[in-house]
C-alpha positions as CSV (number, residue, x, y, z in Angstrom):
1,M,-23.9,37.1,-24.0
2,S,-24.4,34.1,-26.2
3,E,-24.9,30.8,-24.5
4,E,-22.8,29.1,-27.1
5,K,-19.2,28.5,-26.0
6,T,-16.5,30.6,-27.6
7,R,-13.7,28.8,-29.4
8,E,-11.3,29.7,-26.5
9,E,-13.7,28.2,-24.0
10,F,-14.2,25.1,-26.1
11,L,-10.4,24.6,-26.4
12,A,-9.8,25.3,-22.7
13,E,-12.4,22.7,-21.7
14,K,-11.0,20.1,-24.1
15,K,-7.4,20.7,-22.8
16,H,-8.7,20.3,-19.2
17,K,-10.4,17.0,-20.0
18,K,-7.2,15.8,-21.7
19,Q,-5.1,16.6,-18.6
20,L,-7.6,14.8,-16.4
21,M,-7.3,11.7,-18.6
22,I,-3.5,11.8,-18.5
23,Q,-3.6,12.0,-14.7
24,K,-5.8,8.9,-14.5
25,Q,-3.5,7.1,-17.0
26,N,-0.5,7.8,-14.7
27,E,-2.1,6.3,-11.6
28,P,-0.9,3.0,-10.2
29,Y,-2.2,-0.2,-11.8
30,E,-4.1,-1.2,-8.7
31,I,-6.0,2.0,-8.5
32,K,-7.0,1.8,-12.2
33,V,-8.3,-1.7,-11.7
34,R,-10.3,-0.6,-8.6
35,R,-11.6,2.4,-10.5
36,A,-12.7,0.2,-13.4
37,E,-14.7,-2.0,-11.0
38,I,-16.4,1.1,-9.5
39,R,-17.3,2.4,-13.0
40,A,-18.6,-1.0,-14.1
41,R,-20.9,-1.3,-11.1
42,E,-22.1,2.3,-11.5
43,F,-23.0,1.5,-15.1
44,I,-25.0,-1.5,-14.1
45,R,-26.9,0.4,-11.4
46,E,-27.7,3.2,-13.8
47,L,-28.9,0.7,-16.5
48,D,-31.1,-1.0,-13.9
49,A,-32.6,2.4,-13.0
50,R,-33.3,3.2,-16.6
51,G,-34.7,-0.2,-17.5
52,Y,-31.9,-1.5,-19.7
53,E,-30.0,-4.8,-19.9
54,A,-26.2,-4.9,-20.4
55,H,-23.9,-6.8,-22.6
56,I,-20.2,-6.8,-23.6
57,S,-19.0,-6.4,-27.2
58,V,-16.1,-8.8,-27.6
59,G,-13.3,-8.8,-30.2
60,G,-9.6,-9.2,-29.5
61,L,-7.5,-9.6,-26.3
62,D,-8.5,-6.3,-24.7
63,S,-12.3,-7.0,-24.7
64,I,-11.7,-10.7,-23.9
65,T,-9.9,-9.4,-20.8
66,L,-12.8,-7.1,-20.0
67,L,-15.2,-10.0,-20.2
68,F,-13.0,-12.0,-17.7
69,F,-12.8,-8.9,-15.5
70,L,-16.5,-8.4,-15.4
71,R,-17.2,-12.0,-14.6
72,K,-14.6,-11.9,-11.8
73,I,-16.4,-9.0,-10.1
74,G,-19.7,-10.7,-10.5
75,I,-21.1,-8.9,-13.5
76,D,-22.2,-11.8,-15.7
77,V,-23.7,-10.3,-18.9
78,P,-24.0,-11.7,-22.4
79,A,-21.0,-11.4,-24.7
80,I,-21.6,-10.7,-28.4
81,S,-19.3,-10.5,-31.4
82,V,-19.3,-10.5,-35.2
83,S,-16.7,-13.2,-34.7
84,A,-16.4,-14.0,-38.4
85,L,-14.4,-10.8,-38.9
86,E,-11.8,-11.9,-36.4
87,D,-8.7,-14.1,-36.8
88,K,-9.4,-17.8,-36.6
89,S,-7.5,-18.1,-33.3
90,I,-9.7,-15.4,-31.8
91,Q,-12.8,-17.2,-33.1
92,R,-11.7,-20.3,-31.3
93,I,-11.4,-18.4,-28.0
94,H,-14.8,-16.9,-28.6
95,E,-16.3,-20.3,-28.9
96,Q,-14.6,-21.5,-25.8
97,I,-15.8,-18.7,-23.6
98,G,-19.4,-18.6,-24.8
99,V,-19.5,-15.6,-27.0
100,I,-22.8,-15.1,-29.0
101,R,-21.9,-15.0,-32.7
102,I,-23.6,-12.4,-34.9
103,S,-23.5,-12.4,-38.7
104,P,-21.8,-9.5,-40.5
105,G,-24.1,-7.0,-42.1
106,K,-22.1,-6.8,-45.3
107,S,-19.3,-9.0,-46.7
108,K,-15.8,-7.6,-46.8
109,V,-15.6,-7.8,-50.5
110,K,-18.9,-5.9,-50.9
111,I,-17.6,-3.2,-48.6
112,L,-14.4,-2.7,-50.6
113,N,-16.2,-2.5,-53.9
114,E,-19.2,-0.4,-52.9
115,N,-17.8,1.8,-50.2
116,G,-14.0,1.7,-50.3
117,F,-10.8,0.8,-48.6
118,P,-10.3,1.4,-44.8
119,V,-6.9,3.1,-44.9
120,I,-4.7,5.6,-43.1
121,S,-7.1,6.2,-40.1
122,K,-10.9,6.3,-39.5
123,R,-10.8,10.1,-39.2
124,I,-8.9,10.7,-42.4
125,A,-10.7,8.0,-44.4
126,G,-14.0,9.6,-43.4
127,K,-12.8,12.9,-44.8
128,I,-11.6,11.3,-48.1
129,D,-14.9,9.5,-48.3
130,T,-16.6,12.9,-48.0
131,L,-14.5,14.3,-50.8
132,Q,-15.2,11.3,-53.0
133,N,-19.0,11.7,-52.5
134,P,-19.7,15.4,-52.9
135,T,-23.2,16.8,-52.2
136,E,-24.6,20.3,-51.7
137,K,-25.0,19.5,-48.0
138,N,-21.4,18.6,-47.4
139,K,-20.0,21.5,-49.4
140,T,-18.9,23.5,-46.3
141,V,-17.2,20.4,-44.8
142,R,-15.4,19.7,-48.1
143,H,-14.1,23.2,-48.1
144,A,-12.8,22.8,-44.5
145,I,-11.1,19.5,-45.4
146,I,-9.1,21.2,-48.2
147,T,-8.5,24.6,-46.5
148,G,-9.0,24.2,-42.8
149,E,-11.5,27.0,-42.8
150,C,-14.6,26.2,-40.8
151,G,-18.0,27.7,-40.5
152,A,-20.0,28.3,-37.3
153,Q,-20.0,24.7,-36.1
154,G,-16.2,24.8,-36.2
155,H,-16.1,28.2,-34.4
156,F,-14.9,29.8,-37.6
157,A,-11.4,28.3,-37.2
158,K,-8.9,29.2,-40.0
159,N,-6.5,26.3,-39.6
160,S,-8.5,23.6,-38.0
161,R,-7.9,19.9,-37.7
162,M,-10.6,19.4,-40.3
163,K,-7.9,20.1,-42.9
164,L,-6.3,17.0,-44.3
165,P,-2.5,16.7,-43.6
166,K,-0.5,17.9,-46.6
167,K,0.7,14.4,-47.6
168,W,-2.9,13.1,-47.9
169,L,-4.1,16.3,-49.5
170,Q,-1.6,15.7,-52.3
171,L,-2.9,12.2,-52.9
172,F,-6.6,12.5,-52.2
173,G,-7.6,16.2,-52.5
174,G,-8.0,16.3,-56.3
175,Y,-11.8,15.9,-56.1
176,E,-11.9,19.6,-55.2
177,N,-9.4,20.9,-57.7
178,E,-12.0,22.8,-59.7
179,N,-13.8,24.2,-56.7
180,E,-10.7,25.2,-54.7
181,G,-8.2,26.1,-57.4
182,V,-5.8,23.5,-56.3
183,N,-3.9,20.7,-58.2
184,Y,-4.0,17.6,-56.1
185,Q,-4.2,13.9,-57.2
186,I,-7.3,11.6,-57.4
187,A,-6.9,8.1,-56.1
188,P,-7.5,5.1,-58.4
189,F,-9.7,3.5,-55.7
190,L,-12.4,4.4,-53.2
191,V,-11.7,5.1,-49.5
192,S,-14.2,4.7,-46.6
193,N,-14.4,4.5,-42.9
194,K,-17.8,2.8,-43.1
195,C,-16.6,-0.8,-43.0
196,C,-17.0,-1.3,-39.2
197,Y,-20.5,0.3,-39.3
198,F,-21.9,-2.0,-42.0
199,M,-20.1,-5.2,-41.0
200,K,-20.0,-4.9,-37.2
201,E,-21.8,-1.9,-35.7
202,K,-25.1,-2.2,-37.5
203,P,-25.7,-5.9,-36.9
204,C,-24.7,-5.4,-33.3
205,D,-27.0,-2.4,-33.0
206,D,-29.8,-4.6,-34.3
207,W,-29.1,-7.1,-31.6
208,V,-29.0,-4.3,-29.0
209,R,-32.4,-3.0,-30.0
210,E,-33.9,-6.4,-29.9
211,H,-32.5,-7.1,-26.4
212,N,-32.9,-3.5,-25.0
213,S,-29.2,-3.7,-24.0
214,K,-26.3,-1.3,-23.7
215,P,-22.6,-2.2,-24.1
216,F,-19.5,-2.6,-22.1
217,L,-16.6,-1.8,-24.5
218,G,-12.9,-2.7,-24.1
219,L,-11.7,0.7,-25.3
220,M,-8.6,2.6,-24.0
221,A,-7.8,6.3,-24.6
222,S,-4.2,5.3,-25.1
223,E,-5.1,3.8,-28.4
224,G,-5.4,7.3,-29.8
225,G,-7.5,8.6,-32.7
226,Q,-11.3,8.9,-32.5
227,R,-11.4,6.5,-29.6
228,E,-9.2,8.7,-27.5
229,D,-11.2,11.8,-28.5
230,A,-14.5,10.2,-27.4
231,L,-13.1,8.8,-24.2
232,V,-11.4,12.0,-23.2
233,E,-14.6,13.9,-23.9
234,H,-17.2,11.6,-22.3
235,G,-15.2,9.5,-19.8
236,C,-15.7,5.8,-18.8
237,N,-19.5,5.9,-18.5
238,Y,-21.5,7.9,-21.0
239,F,-25.2,8.4,-21.0
240,G,-26.0,10.5,-24.0
241,K,-29.2,11.1,-26.0
242,T,-28.4,8.5,-28.6
243,T,-25.4,6.7,-27.1
244,I,-25.1,4.9,-23.8
245,R,-21.9,2.8,-23.1
246,S,-19.3,1.9,-20.6
247,A,-15.6,1.7,-21.2
248,P,-14.1,0.9,-17.7
249,F,-10.6,0.5,-19.1
250,A,-10.6,4.0,-20.7
251,P,-7.6,5.2,-18.5
252,F,-5.6,1.9,-19.0
253,L,-2.3,1.8,-20.8
254,R,-1.2,-1.3,-22.8
255,Q,0.9,-2.5,-19.8
256,D,-2.2,-2.4,-17.6
257,I,-4.3,-4.5,-19.9
258,L,-1.6,-7.1,-20.3
259,Q,-1.0,-7.3,-16.6
260,L,-4.7,-7.7,-16.0
261,A,-4.8,-10.5,-18.6
262,L,-2.0,-12.3,-16.7
263,D,-3.7,-11.8,-13.3
264,L,-7.0,-13.2,-14.6
265,N,-5.4,-16.1,-16.6
266,V,-7.1,-14.8,-19.8
267,P,-6.7,-17.2,-22.7
268,V,-4.5,-15.5,-25.3
269,P,-5.4,-16.2,-28.9
270,E,-2.6,-17.7,-31.0
271,I,-2.3,-14.6,-33.2
272,Y,-0.9,-12.7,-30.3
273,G,1.6,-15.4,-29.3
274,E,2.2,-15.1,-25.6
275,I,2.4,-12.3,-23.1
276,A,6.1,-12.0,-22.2
277,R,8.3,-9.6,-20.2
278,K,11.3,-7.7,-21.5
279,P,14.4,-7.4,-19.3
280,D,13.2,-3.9,-18.2
281,G,9.9,-5.4,-17.1
282,T,7.8,-4.2,-20.0
283,L,5.1,-6.6,-21.0
284,Y,4.4,-7.4,-24.7
285,T,2.8,-10.0,-26.9
286,T,5.3,-12.1,-28.8
287,K,3.4,-12.0,-32.1
288,A,0.7,-9.5,-33.0
289,Q,0.4,-6.4,-30.8
290,R,-2.9,-5.5,-32.3
291,T,-5.4,-7.5,-34.4
292,G,-8.4,-6.7,-36.5
293,C,-10.2,-7.5,-39.7
294,S,-7.8,-9.1,-42.2
295,M,-8.8,-6.5,-44.8
296,C,-8.3,-3.5,-42.6
297,G,-5.6,-1.0,-43.4
298,F,-6.1,1.7,-40.7
299,G,-2.6,2.7,-39.5
300,I,-0.7,0.5,-41.9
301,Q,1.5,3.5,-42.9
302,L,2.8,3.6,-39.4
303,E,3.9,0.0,-39.1
304,T,7.4,-1.4,-39.7
305,R,8.1,-4.5,-41.7
306,P,6.9,-7.1,-41.3
307,H,3.5,-5.3,-41.2
308,R,0.1,-6.8,-40.9
309,F,-0.2,-7.8,-44.6
310,D,3.3,-9.5,-44.4
311,L,2.1,-11.4,-41.4
312,L,-1.1,-12.3,-43.1
313,R,0.9,-13.9,-45.9
314,E,2.9,-16.0,-43.4
315,R,-0.4,-17.2,-41.8
316,N,-2.4,-17.7,-45.0
317,E,-0.9,-17.1,-48.4
318,K,-4.1,-17.8,-50.3
319,E,-6.0,-15.2,-48.3
320,W,-3.1,-12.7,-48.7
321,E,-3.2,-13.3,-52.4
322,F,-6.9,-12.6,-52.6
323,W,-6.8,-9.3,-50.6
324,M,-3.6,-8.0,-52.4
325,Y,-4.7,-8.8,-56.0
326,K,-8.3,-10.0,-56.5
327,C,-10.8,-8.5,-54.0
328,C,-11.9,-5.6,-56.2
329,T,-12.9,-4.9,-59.8
330,D,-12.0,-1.5,-61.3
331,P,-15.3,0.0,-62.6
332,V,-13.5,1.7,-65.5
333,T,-11.1,-1.0,-66.8
334,N,-12.7,-4.1,-65.3
335,E,-9.3,-5.1,-63.9
336,R,-9.0,-7.0,-60.7
337,F,-7.0,-5.3,-58.0
338,G,-6.6,-5.2,-54.2
339,W,-4.5,-3.8,-51.4
340,G,-1.4,-3.9,-53.6
341,R,-2.7,-0.9,-55.5
342,V,-3.6,0.9,-52.3
343,L,-0.3,0.3,-50.6
344,D,1.7,1.3,-53.7
345,Y,-0.3,4.6,-53.9
346,I,0.2,5.6,-50.3
347,G,3.9,4.6,-50.3
348,V,3.8,1.5,-48.1
349,E,6.2,-1.3,-49.1
350,W,4.9,-4.9,-49.3
351,E,6.6,-8.1,-50.3
352,D,5.4,-9.0,-53.8
353,R,6.6,-12.6,-54.4
354,Y,3.3,-13.8,-55.9
355,I,3.3,-14.6,-59.6
356,P,-0.2,-14.6,-61.1
357,E,-1.4,-17.4,-63.3
358,P,-0.9,-16.6,-67.1
359,E,-4.6,-16.0,-67.6
360,Q,-4.6,-13.5,-64.7
361,M,-1.5,-11.5,-65.7
362,Q,-3.3,-8.9,-67.7
363,L,-6.0,-8.4,-65.0
364,N,-3.4,-7.6,-62.3
365,L,-1.4,-5.0,-64.2
366,Y,-2.1,-1.5,-62.9
């Protein structure tokens, strides 16, 4: 009998872990907060035993709330952030609460031109990136992305989640037309999920190695995507061979994090507006519900108008103009382009009221 799990065993274990996470997400708010405190203290004790320091990686409202939560329960660890990637109002809060600022590893413009646009989702962008950068080593993975047929590592699945959804196959699968006998399109721009790694993760990892420290992260499984997968698989505290981290808020829902922010009097960055309550009791932020890097497009196709780029224009038209029209140079035509080209290609509407200067007209036609 092979020690390796069968596909059925693998799927059954994954389903069980998902059910456990759902149970924890449905627990009362007070129990979740108490559980988060227990997990945080456990993490500190284990780090002490292993000879590590601890820190918290801070970005938007969720992780700012985690910082206040840790401080309230007596865990006072350094807070670090690549703050330059955040909205100006978030940067101001970071300065007020003593966050250590770390410089980005790469500029946003360099990322877009050299690696590609972060669009659709991290998982899908990673697959498109693989298709756009074929090697002999990723040949099997590229085949799985187009067909869903996996090898041994994928338990020989025939219709796996490795396959790109049909909509994105049509738009981005053309790099394998000759190999797979298909007739898909090739995008007129690069796509990548490496932006966070180069701009944020790598410089933070450098700080971590220098300080022998492991992070608290303000992640929640309810956010979905790769974050949900990792948190469901490994839980709040994870001590792996290459990764050690704590996500005490893993079972929290959006309502829990907003309630905790109110309970702790967390300063809310201006980009979120205020935390308000609907007539049915549901908490929400009056402006942005989520924030991130101003050039990030993950999930843009799911947003209603006004979406993040519309809101960016309201806040800062010059910055919007740059990201929509000027941030990249086409290597073939030498034309300047930006997110406008990307959004047009994936079918996301955006309000185009900007009229280029006469000398720029030719550059922005695409």
